[in-house]
C-alpha positions as CSV (number, residue, x, y, z in Angstrom):
1,M,5.3,17.9,-0.7
2,A,8.4,19.3,0.9
3,R,9.7,15.8,1.3
4,L,9.0,15.0,-2.3
5,Q,10.9,18.1,-3.3
6,E,13.9,17.1,-1.2
7,I,14.0,13.6,-2.8
8,Y,13.6,15.1,-6.3
9,N,16.4,17.6,-5.8
10,K,18.7,14.9,-4.6
11,Q,17.9,12.1,-7.0
12,G,16.6,14.1,-10.0
13,Y,13.3,12.1,-10.3
14,L,10.2,10.8,-8.6
15,T,8.2,7.8,-9.7
16,G,5.0,5.9,-8.9
17,L,2.9,9.1,-8.2
18,P,-0.8,8.3,-8.4
19,I,-2.6,10.8,-10.7
20,L,-5.7,9.4,-12.6
21,S,-8.6,7.7,-10.9
22,K,-10.0,4.5,-12.4
23,T,-12.8,6.5,-14.1
24,E,-10.3,9.1,-15.5
25,L,-8.1,6.4,-16.8
26,I,-10.9,4.6,-18.6
27,E,-11.9,7.9,-20.2
28,A,-8.4,8.7,-21.2
29,R,-7.9,5.3,-22.8
30,R,-11.3,5.6,-24.6
31,A,-10.3,9.1,-26.0
32,F,-6.9,7.8,-27.1
33,S,-8.6,4.9,-28.9
34,E,-10.6,7.6,-30.9
35,L,-7.3,9.2,-31.8
36,E,-6.0,5.9,-33.1
37,K,-9.1,5.6,-35.2
38,Q,-8.6,9.1,-36.5
39,F,-4.9,9.0,-37.3
40,S,-4.2,5.2,-37.4
41,E,-2.5,3.1,-34.8
42,E,0.9,3.2,-36.6
43,Y,0.8,7.0,-36.8
44,T,-0.1,7.5,-33.1
45,K,2.8,5.3,-32.0
46,Y,5.4,8.0,-32.9
47,H,4.0,11.1,-34.4
48,L,1.4,12.7,-32.1
49,H,3.1,16.0,-31.0
50,N,1.4,19.0,-29.4
51,V,-1.9,17.1,-29.6
52,H,-3.1,19.1,-26.6
53,L,-3.7,22.0,-28.9
54,E,-6.5,20.1,-30.7
55,C,-7.8,17.8,-27.9
56,E,-9.3,19.3,-24.8
57,W,-9.1,16.0,-23.0
58,V,-5.3,16.0,-23.5
59,M,-5.0,19.5,-22.1
60,S,-7.1,18.4,-19.2
61,L,-4.5,15.7,-18.4
62,A,-1.7,18.2,-18.7
63,K,-3.6,20.5,-16.2
64,H,-4.7,17.7,-13.9
65,P,-4.7,19.1,-10.3
66,R,-2.8,16.1,-8.8
67,L,-0.2,16.3,-11.6
68,L,0.2,20.1,-11.2
69,Q,0.5,19.8,-7.5
70,A,3.6,17.7,-7.9
71,V,5.0,19.9,-10.7
72,T,4.5,23.2,-8.8
73,A,6.1,21.7,-5.7
74,I,9.3,21.3,-7.7
75,L,9.2,24.3,-10.1
76,G,7.2,26.8,-8.1
77,P,3.7,28.3,-8.7
78,D,4.3,29.9,-12.1
79,V,4.6,27.1,-14.7
80,I,4.5,26.8,-18.5
81,L,3.6,23.7,-20.5
82,A,6.5,23.9,-22.9
83,V,6.0,21.0,-25.2
84,K,3.7,18.0,-25.4
85,A,3.9,14.6,-27.2
86,N,2.5,11.1,-26.8
87,E,4.5,7.9,-26.9
88,N,2.9,4.7,-27.8
89,P,6.0,2.7,-28.8
90,Q,7.5,-0.7,-28.9
91,E,5.0,-3.4,-29.6
92,N,7.5,-6.3,-29.6
93,E,9.8,-4.2,-31.9
94,L,13.4,-3.2,-32.0
95,P,13.0,0.5,-31.0
96,Y,14.6,1.7,-27.8
97,V,15.6,5.0,-26.3
98,A,19.3,5.6,-25.8
99,W,20.9,7.1,-22.7
100,H,20.4,10.8,-23.0
101,Q,19.5,14.1,-21.3
102,D,16.4,16.1,-22.3
103,M,18.2,19.4,-22.0
104,R,20.5,18.4,-24.7
105,Y,17.6,18.8,-27.2
106,W,15.4,21.5,-25.6
107,S,16.8,25.0,-26.4
108,I,15.8,26.4,-23.0
109,A,17.9,28.3,-20.4
110,G,17.3,30.2,-17.2
111,G,15.7,27.4,-15.2
112,P,15.0,23.7,-15.0
113,V,13.0,21.5,-17.4
114,L,10.7,18.9,-15.8
115,S,9.5,15.9,-17.8
116,V,6.4,13.9,-17.0
117,W,5.6,10.4,-18.1
118,L,1.9,9.8,-17.5
119,A,1.1,6.1,-18.1
120,L,-2.1,5.0,-19.8
121,D,-0.8,1.4,-19.8
122,D,1.3,-0.4,-17.2
123,S,5.0,0.5,-17.9
124,L,7.1,-2.4,-16.7
125,K,10.6,-3.9,-17.4
126,E,9.3,-6.2,-20.1
127,N,7.7,-3.5,-22.1
128,G,10.4,-0.9,-21.9
129,A,9.9,1.1,-18.7
130,L,11.9,4.2,-18.0
131,Q,15.4,3.7,-16.5
132,V,17.3,6.5,-14.8
133,I,20.7,7.2,-13.2
134,P,19.9,8.8,-9.8
135,G,21.8,12.0,-9.1
136,S,23.1,12.3,-12.7
137,H,21.3,15.6,-13.1
138,C,24.1,17.2,-10.9
139,S,26.8,16.5,-13.6
140,G,25.7,19.1,-16.1
141,I,25.1,18.4,-19.8
142,L,27.2,15.4,-20.9
143,P,28.7,14.9,-24.4
144,H,26.3,13.2,-26.9
145,R,27.2,11.5,-30.1
146,Q,25.4,9.7,-32.9
147,A,24.0,6.4,-31.6
148,R,26.0,3.3,-32.6
149,R,23.1,0.9,-32.2
150,P,20.2,0.9,-34.7
151,G,16.6,1.5,-33.6
152,N,17.1,4.6,-31.4
153,M,13.8,6.5,-31.1
154,L,15.4,9.9,-30.3
155,S,14.6,12.1,-33.2
156,V,18.2,13.3,-33.6
157,N,19.5,9.7,-33.0
158,Q,22.0,10.8,-30.3
159,E,23.3,9.0,-27.2
160,I,25.6,9.6,-24.3
161,P,28.7,7.5,-24.9
162,G,28.6,4.3,-22.8
163,E,31.8,5.1,-20.9
164,L,30.1,8.2,-19.5
165,V,27.0,6.4,-18.2
166,E,27.2,4.7,-14.8
167,A,24.8,2.0,-16.0
168,E,25.5,-0.1,-13.0
169,K,23.6,2.5,-11.0
170,A,20.5,2.4,-13.2
171,V,17.1,2.3,-11.5
172,L,14.0,1.0,-13.2
173,C,10.9,3.2,-12.8
174,P,7.9,0.9,-13.4
175,L,4.5,2.5,-13.4
176,L,0.9,1.2,-13.2
177,A,-1.6,2.8,-15.6
178,G,-2.7,6.1,-14.1
179,Q,0.6,6.8,-12.3
180,M,3.3,9.2,-13.4
181,S,7.0,9.7,-13.1
182,I,8.8,13.1,-13.2
183,H,12.5,13.8,-13.9
184,D,14.8,16.7,-14.3
185,G,15.9,17.7,-17.8
186,L,19.5,16.9,-16.9
187,L,18.8,13.4,-15.6
188,V,20.5,10.7,-17.6
189,H,17.7,8.2,-18.7
190,A,16.8,5.6,-21.3
191,S,14.4,2.7,-22.0
192,D,15.0,-0.7,-23.4
193,P,13.0,-2.3,-26.3
194,N,9.6,-3.8,-25.6
195,T,10.2,-7.5,-25.4
196,S,6.6,-8.4,-24.6
197,Q,3.3,-8.4,-26.5
198,R,2.0,-5.6,-24.3
199,R,1.6,-2.0,-25.4
200,R,3.2,0.8,-23.4
201,C,1.2,4.0,-24.0
202,G,1.7,7.2,-22.1
203,F,2.0,10.9,-22.5
204,V,5.3,12.8,-22.3
205,I,4.7,16.3,-20.9
206,R,7.4,18.9,-20.3
207,Y,7.0,21.9,-17.9
208,V,9.3,24.9,-17.2
209,P,9.0,27.8,-14.8
210,T,8.0,31.1,-16.4
211,C,11.5,32.5,-15.7
212,T,13.0,30.3,-18.4
213,Y,13.6,31.5,-22.0
214,P,14.2,30.0,-25.4
215,I,17.7,30.1,-26.8
216,Q,19.0,29.5,-30.3
217,D,20.8,26.2,-30.8
218,P,22.5,26.2,-34.2
219,D,22.5,22.4,-34.2
220,R,18.8,22.1,-33.7
221,P,16.7,25.3,-34.1
222,R,13.4,25.0,-32.2
223,K,10.2,27.0,-31.9
224,F,7.9,26.7,-28.9
225,R,4.5,27.1,-30.6
226,A,2.8,25.0,-27.9
227,T,3.6,27.0,-24.8
228,V,0.7,27.4,-22.4
229,V,0.6,28.8,-18.8
230,V,-0.9,26.0,-16.7
231,S,-0.3,27.5,-13.2
232,G,0.1,31.0,-11.8
233,Q,1.1,33.9,-14.0
234,D,3.7,34.6,-16.6
235,Q,5.3,37.9,-15.8
236,F,8.2,37.4,-18.2
237,N,6.5,36.5,-21.6
238,H,9.8,35.0,-22.8
239,F,8.0,32.6,-25.2
240,S,5.3,35.0,-26.4
241,N,7.2,35.9,-29.6
242,N,8.6,32.5,-30.3
243,S,5.8,31.2,-32.5
244,P,6.6,30.3,-36.1
């Protein structure tokens, strides 16, 4: 784990980490199919947020021992699940995710944010796998603007201007179903449109150390209703009074 932490600190991400067994993956896919029946496939593509509050199986994924082993190796033993969403995008459609940094949108200070992509389907180049700019997390928060290209899936439709992105250094992070990638909240990343007929379903899970705290961003006020301590203890309780 010390080697993984060294690589993560230098590059800002890790990828191809095996998490779910074959049996666990089959069960997660079955449970997600039930969600699709409950909410409709169209709804579950984009709108399932904080679903771990209602679904025990989703919370189990967010607390999976192998997943938390990697997360705590980076963030330390005391960790909060800050926000949770699913992504089931891009079935041969236009939508893409512009180059951006997560920390631009998450009103958190005092420590790092770590984002997980836990793949329920293979996530490959042709169906819009994650792309990252290694080491870009060391540059601080970059300017963002309104996206010039239609179809951006980011809820605030922002992007880092192209002249600030070293796109020639981009690295693709393909995943097989059951694997995960993790990246720093300051890492510049994106994903291209799905140009295949294959679904790309996965869960986005964000973790922070308990020392972090919410801040007020006048451009995008945010409440952290879904915070859950998933490892260790929270001696700070910075999020305890942040519910709506």
